[in-house]
N, C-alpha and C positions, 0 to 999 in steps of 0.2 A: 804267721798268724795261726793261733791255737784252731783246733777244728769248733770249738765252742766258745762263746763268748758271752758278757753283759755289756750291753749299750745302755747309757745313763743319758739322759736328758732332764732339764727343770722347765718348768715353767710357772706361771705367777697366779693361777688358779686350778680348784680341786676338777672344775669342770675341762679345762684344758687338758689337764693329766689325762682325765677319763678318755677323752678323744682322742689323745694321742695312742694311750694304750689300747683302746678298743680297735682303731685303724690297725694298728701293726699286728694284731692278733689276728681280724678278721682277715687280712691280707696274707696271713701265712708268713709274715715278714719277722715275727717273735713266736714262741710257742706260749709266752707267759709275760705279762708285765705287772710289776708291784707299783703301788704309789705311795709315797710318804710324804708327810708334811716336814718341811725344815725351815731354818730361819737364815738366810745367806747375807753375808756382808762383802762386798765388792764395790770396786771402782768402776764406775761408767760416766762416760764424758765428763773427766776430771773431778768429781763429786764422789765421795765414800758413800754407799747405799747400803742399808739395813730393811731387808725385804723378809717376807714369807713367802716362801715358793712351795712347789709340788716337785718333788721329784720321781721320776719313772724309770724303773730299772728293768730293761727288756733283756728274757735270756734266750738266744738264738745260736745259729750256726755260722760259719766264717763265711759262707758263699751268699749269706742275706744281708751282711754288713752294708755293702754299697748301697742296694736298693732301700734298704732300710734307713740310711742317714739320707739320702733323697728325698724319702717321705717325711721325716721328721721336719727337714728344712722346708719341705713344700707347705705343710698346714701348721708349720708354728708362727706363734705372732712376735718373737723377738727379733729384732735384727739381726743378732749374733746368738743364736741356739747354742746353748752347752750341748755337746755330742762326744761323749767320750766312750771308748770302745776298750774293755778290759778281759783278758783272758780267763777262761778257766782251765785252770792246769789239772785238775782231779776232781772228781765228784762220783756220786752214786751212777754205777754203768746203766741199770735202767734208767734214771732219770735223763740221764745224757741221750740215750737213744730216743726217748719221747722229745726230748728236743728236737733232734732230726726228724723224726716222724711228722711233728704237727706243723715243722715249718716247710715240707716238701709235699 
């Protein structure tokens, strides 16, 4: 796994997204979390759904991924929350150093 990653989840309200974002930053599981409104079309329980959701992108380091996923799953309201990990393959050296500092 890459040393730095973005962990993404979605939820149904802006308040829930803010709660996830604040919780991961306060617990140093992520250095930064960004919240974006979006529209999702997906199949759930045999039906096609069309919903407004809120995406939370969390910048963190690889050794925080497991506890971060555990945290998201413990506070999330969805039965099956989306949790995706995307490697950061390059970036500003100063920013990547900051990610490490803020998560340790």
